[in-house]
C-alpha positions in Angstrom: 129.6 -104.2 -155.4 130.1 -103.2 -151.7 133.2 -101.6 -150.4 134.7 -104.7 -148.8 134.3 -106.7 -152.0 136.1 -104.0 -154.0 138.9 -103.9 -151.5 139.3 -107.7 -151.7 139.6 -107.6 -155.5 142.3 -105.0 -155.4 144.1 -106.9 -152.7 144.2 -109.9 -155.0 146.2 -107.7 -157.4 148.5 -106.1 -155.0 151.5 -108.1 -153.7 152.2 -104.9 -151.8 149.9 -101.9 -151.2 151.1 -98.5 -150.0 149.0 -98.2 -148.0 146.0 -100.4 -147.4 144.6 -97.7 -145.0 144.8 -95.1 -147.8 143.3 -97.5 -150.3 140.4 -98.1 -147.9 139.8 -94.3 -147.6 140.0 -93.9 -151.4 137.4 -96.5 -152.1 135.1 -95.1 -149.4 135.3 -91.6 -150.8 135.5 -92.1 -154.6 133.3 -94.4 -156.6 135.5 -94.6 -159.6 139.2 -93.9 -158.7 141.7 -93.7 -161.6 144.3 -96.4 -161.8 147.1 -96.5 -164.4 149.9 -98.7 -165.7 152.5 -97.8 -168.2 154.4 -100.0 -170.7 157.5 -99.4 -172.8 157.1 -100.7 -176.4 160.4 -102.4 -176.2 160.5 -105.6 -178.2 159.1 -107.6 -181.1 156.7 -109.6 -179.0 154.8 -109.5 -175.7 155.2 -112.2 -173.1 152.4 -113.7 -171.0 153.2 -111.5 -167.9 152.6 -108.4 -170.0 149.7 -109.8 -171.9 147.6 -112.3 -170.0 148.6 -111.4 -166.4 148.2 -107.7 -167.2 144.6 -108.4 -168.5 143.7 -110.4 -165.4 144.9 -107.6 -163.1 143.2 -104.8 -165.1 139.9 -106.8 -165.1 140.0 -107.0 -161.3 140.7 -103.3 -161.0 137.9 -102.3 -163.3 135.5 -104.8 -161.7 136.3 -103.0 -158.4 135.1 -99.7 -160.0 138.4 -98.3 -161.2 138.7 -96.3 -164.4 142.0 -97.7 -165.9 144.4 -95.8 -168.0 146.9 -97.8 -170.0 149.9 -95.6 -170.7 151.9 -96.4 -173.8 155.3 -95.0 -172.8 156.8 -94.5 -176.2 159.0 -91.5 -175.3 160.2 -93.4 -172.2 161.3 -96.3 -174.5 163.0 -93.8 -176.7 164.9 -92.3 -173.7 165.8 -95.9 -172.7 167.3 -96.5 -176.2 164.9 -99.3 -177.0 164.4 -100.4 -180.7 167.7 -98.8 -181.5 166.3 -95.4 -180.5 163.9 -95.3 -183.4 160.8 -93.6 -182.2 158.6 -94.5 -185.1 159.4 -98.2 -184.7 158.7 -97.9 -180.9 155.3 -96.5 -181.7 154.5 -99.3 -184.1 155.4 -101.8 -181.4 153.0 -99.7 -179.1 150.2 -100.4 -181.6 151.0 -104.1 -181.4 150.8 -104.0 -177.6 147.3 -102.5 -177.7 146.1 -105.2 -180.2 147.4 -107.9 -177.9 145.6 -106.6 -174.9 142.4 -106.3 -177.0 142.6 -110.0 -177.9 143.7 -111.6 -174.6 140.6 -111.1 -172.5 141.0 -107.5 -171.2 137.6 -106.0 -170.5 138.0 -102.7 -172.4 134.8 -100.9 -171.2 136.6 -99.0 -168.5 140.1 -99.0 -170.0 141.5 -96.0 -171.9 144.7 -96.3 -174.0 146.8 -93.1 -173.9 150.2 -92.2 -175.4 153.1 -90.3 -173.9 153.6 -88.9 -177.4 150.5 -86.8 -176.9 151.3 -85.6 -173.4 154.8 -84.3 -174.4 153.2 -81.7 -176.7 151.8 -79.9 -173.6 154.0 -77.4 -171.7 152.2 -78.4 -168.4 153.5 -81.9 -168.7 157.1 -80.7 -168.9 156.5 -78.4 -166.0 155.6 -81.5 -163.9 158.7 -83.3 -165.2 160.9 -80.3 -164.3 159.3 -80.1 -160.8 160.2 -83.7 -160.2 163.7 -83.2 -161.4 164.2 -80.0 -159.4 163.2 -81.8 -156.2 165.3 -84.9 -156.7 169.0 -85.6 -156.6 170.9 -87.3 -159.4 171.7 -90.2 -157.0 168.1 -90.7 -156.1 167.0 -90.8 -159.8 169.8 -93.3 -160.7 168.7 -95.6 -157.8 165.3 -95.9 -159.6 167.0 -97.4 -162.7 165.3 -100.7 -161.9 162.1 -99.3 -163.4 163.8 -99.4 -166.8 164.9 -103.0 -166.3 168.4 -101.9 -165.5 170.7 -102.2 -162.6 172.2 -98.9 -161.2 175.5 -99.4 -163.0 173.7 -99.8 -166.3 172.1 -96.3 -166.2 174.6 -94.6 -168.5 172.9 -92.3 -170.9 171.7 -88.8 -169.9 168.2 -89.6 -171.3 167.9 -92.4 -168.8 168.1 -89.8 -166.0 165.1 -88.1 -167.7 163.0 -91.3 -167.8 162.2 -91.6 -164.0 161.4 -87.9 -163.9 158.9 -88.4 -166.7 157.4 -91.5 -165.1 156.9 -89.8 -161.8 155.3 -86.8 -163.6 153.0 -89.2 -165.6 151.1 -90.1 -162.4 150.1 -86.5 -161.9 149.5 -85.8 -165.6 147.1 -88.8 -165.7 145.4 -87.7 -162.4 146.0 -91.3 -161.2 144.8 -92.1 -157.7 146.4 -95.5 -157.9 149.6 -96.6 -159.6 149.0 -100.2 -160.5 152.4 -101.4 -161.8 154.8 -104.2 -161.1 157.0 -104.6 -158.0 159.9 -103.5 -160.2 158.4 -100.1 -160.5 158.2 -99.6 -156.8 161.0 -97.1 -156.4 159.6 -94.4 -158.7 156.1 -94.9 -157.2 157.5 -94.2 -153.7 159.3 -91.1 -155.1 155.9 -89.9 -156.4 154.4 -90.5 -152.9 157.1 -88.4 -151.4 157.0 -85.6 -153.9 153.3 -85.4 -154.6 152.2 -83.3 -151.6 155.4 -81.2 -151.8 154.6 -80.2 -155.4 150.9 -79.4 -154.7 149.6 -82.8 -156.0 148.6 -85.8 -153.9 150.1 -89.0 -152.6 149.1 -91.8 -154.9 148.2 -95.2 -153.6 150.6 -97.9 -154.9 149.2 -101.3 -155.7 152.2 -103.3 -156.9 151.5 -106.6 -158.7 153.6 -109.7 -158.6 156.3 -110.1 -161.2 155.9 -113.4 -163.0 159.2 -115.2 -163.0 160.9 -116.6 -166.1 161.3 -120.3 -166.9 164.9 -120.6 -165.8 166.4 -121.5 -162.5 166.1 -118.5 -160.0 169.3 -116.6 -159.4 171.1 -117.5 -156.2 172.0 -113.9 -155.4 170.0 -112.0 -152.8 171.1 -108.5 -153.9 168.8 -105.5 -154.6 168.7 -106.2 -158.3 167.4 -109.8 -157.9 163.9 -108.8 -159.0 165.3 -107.9 -162.4 167.1 -111.2 -162.7 164.1 -113.2 -161.6 161.3 -111.8 -163.7 160.2 -113.0 -167.1 162.1 -110.9 -169.7 162.0 -110.4 -173.4 165.8 -110.2 -173.3 165.9 -113.9 -172.4 163.5 -115.3 -175.0 164.0 -119.0 -174.2 162.9 -118.3 -170.6 159.8 -116.3 -171.6 156.5 -117.4 -173.2 155.3 -114.9 -175.8 151.7 -114.2 -176.9 152.5 -115.2 -180.5 154.6 -118.3 -179.7 153.6 -121.4 -181.6 152.2 -124.4 -179.7 155.5 -126.2 -180.4 157.5 -123.3 -179.0 155.5 -123.2 -175.8 155.8 -127.0 -175.3 159.6 -126.9 -175.9 160.2 -124.0 -173.5 158.1 -125.5 -170.7 159.6 -129.0 -171.2 163.0 -127.4 -170.3 161.7 -125.2 -167.5 163.1 -125.2 -164.0 160.7 -127.4 -161.9 162.4 -129.4 -159.1 160.3 -132.2 -157.5 158.4 -131.1 -154.4 159.8 -127.5 -154.7 156.9 -125.0 -154.2 159.0 -121.8 -153.8 160.1 -120.0 -156.9 158.9 -122.7 -159.2 157.7 -121.2 -162.5 155.2 -124.1 -163.1 153.4 -123.4 -159.9 153.7 -119.6 -160.5 151.9 -119.8 -163.8 149.3 -122.1 -162.3 148.6 -119.7 -159.5 148.6 -116.4 -161.3 147.3 -117.4 -164.8 145.7 -120.9 -165.0 143.5 -120.8 -161.9 142.5 -117.2 -162.8 141.3 -118.2 -166.3 140.1 -121.8 -165.9 137.8 -123.3 -163.3 140.1 -126.3 -162.5 143.2 -127.9 -163.7 143.4 -131.5 -164.9 146.7 -133.4 -164.5 146.7 -136.3 -167.0 148.6 -139.4 -165.9 148.7 -143.1 -166.8 146.7 -145.3 -164.5 149.9 -147.0 -163.3 150.9 -143.6 -161.9 147.6 -142.9 -160.2 145.4 -141.8 -163.1 144.2 -138.3 -163.9 143.8 -135.7 -161.2 141.3 -132.8 -161.2 142.7 -130.0 -159.1 140.1 -127.4 -158.0 142.3 -124.6 -156.7 145.9 -123.5 -156.4 146.3 -124.4 -152.7 145.3 -128.0 -153.5 147.9 -128.1 -156.3 150.7 -126.7 -154.2 150.0 -129.1 -151.4 149.9 -132.1 -153.7 153.1 -131.1 -155.5 154.9 -130.3 -152.3 154.1 -133.8 -151.0 155.5 -135.4 -154.2 152.1 -136.6 -155.4 152.5 -135.0 -158.8 155.6 -135.6 -160.9 157.3 -132.5 -162.4 156.8 -133.7 -166.0 153.1 -134.3 -165.3 152.8 -130.7 -164.0 154.7 -129.4 -167.0 152.4 -131.1 -169.4 149.4 -129.6 -167.7 150.8 -126.1 -167.6 151.8 -126.4 -171.2 148.2 -127.3 -172.2 146.5 -124.5 -170.3 149.1 -121.8 -171.1 148.7 -122.7 -174.8 144.9 -122.4 -174.5 145.3 -119.0 -172.9 147.7 -117.8 -175.7 145.7 -119.3 -178.5 143.1 -116.5 -179.1 145.9 -113.9 -179.6 147.9 -116.2 -181.8 144.9 -117.1 -184.0 143.8 -113.4 -184.2 147.2 -112.4 -185.6 147.2 -115.4 -188.0 143.7 -114.8 -189.4 143.5 -111.0 -189.5 145.5 -109.6 -192.5 146.2 -106.2 -190.8 147.3 -107.8 -187.6 149.4 -110.3 -189.4 151.1 -107.5 -191.3 151.7 -105.6 -188.1 153.4 -108.6 -186.5 155.5 -109.2 -189.6 156.6 -105.6 -189.6 157.7 -105.4 -186.0 159.6 -108.7 -186.2 161.9 -107.0 -188.7 162.9 -104.3 -186.3 166.3 -104.3 -184.5 165.8 -104.9 -180.8 168.2 -103.3 -178.4 168.3 -103.6 -174.6 
């Protein structure tokens, strides 16, 4: 694959790239740059943004030549008081995360799963954490609280101050040329770009992917924390679709989803069509009775958006189509956890855990 094709693939992933010029230089000088993303094991299920969308993005990065490191941030989740602060339970959830990624279409040939629990045993890791902390103010670290899914006022525990310092140090510990995380992680990635050269490291390229919105009506506020309120979240289970949801659950949730007629901005049904359905399926069929125009076969997202914006597709017809394709995308994971005894036991185990935000 030539340089321009690699660049185009990564640009499909990055809603924002810091900076495209640096990414160009990286791709021209390094055949296999290292990219990473990290995940807190923080709940008893994985939603489609973490599962399917993550697999789509990782596959594009590896197709572009990147070696990808998936960082299971168990100690970070512990610092953030997830799963009642039970590290063993957090690590069990981490194992579940890995199994989901293995079954939802992630190409694993160039993906390595790594655990924060292994890094923390090395003094060099903590030296990096200390260097980040020594060169940051408390106020600056608190302002990065968004990376933990928290607003600034919600950063209360001392361990939550440690979290951003660790996440910044992770980049250099993993030798990551590219931080490929969500837009909600932007602040700590910018911190790493500022501190890297000062600490004798490098300035990582930031490729921030789109945050898939939840099923509910978008918040009307325009404040700095809106990205937290808008995104799909495990803490709002009826506005999220999970990788082990039943077909009935998916249908029920989508039937109640926010989807105003002709609205193309911040419409979750169009979001899921753009970022998941047209990435995984060659086309999208909208089934309708003949009296309402008959079935439609949509070839690409732009065609869907135009037709919906012009009122040529009814919201319920769009919802029915999205339900069908999302269920098809989730089905391989759901079936794997139903048929495999070990995976079934793993899922049953984590669903007994106490979840804390």
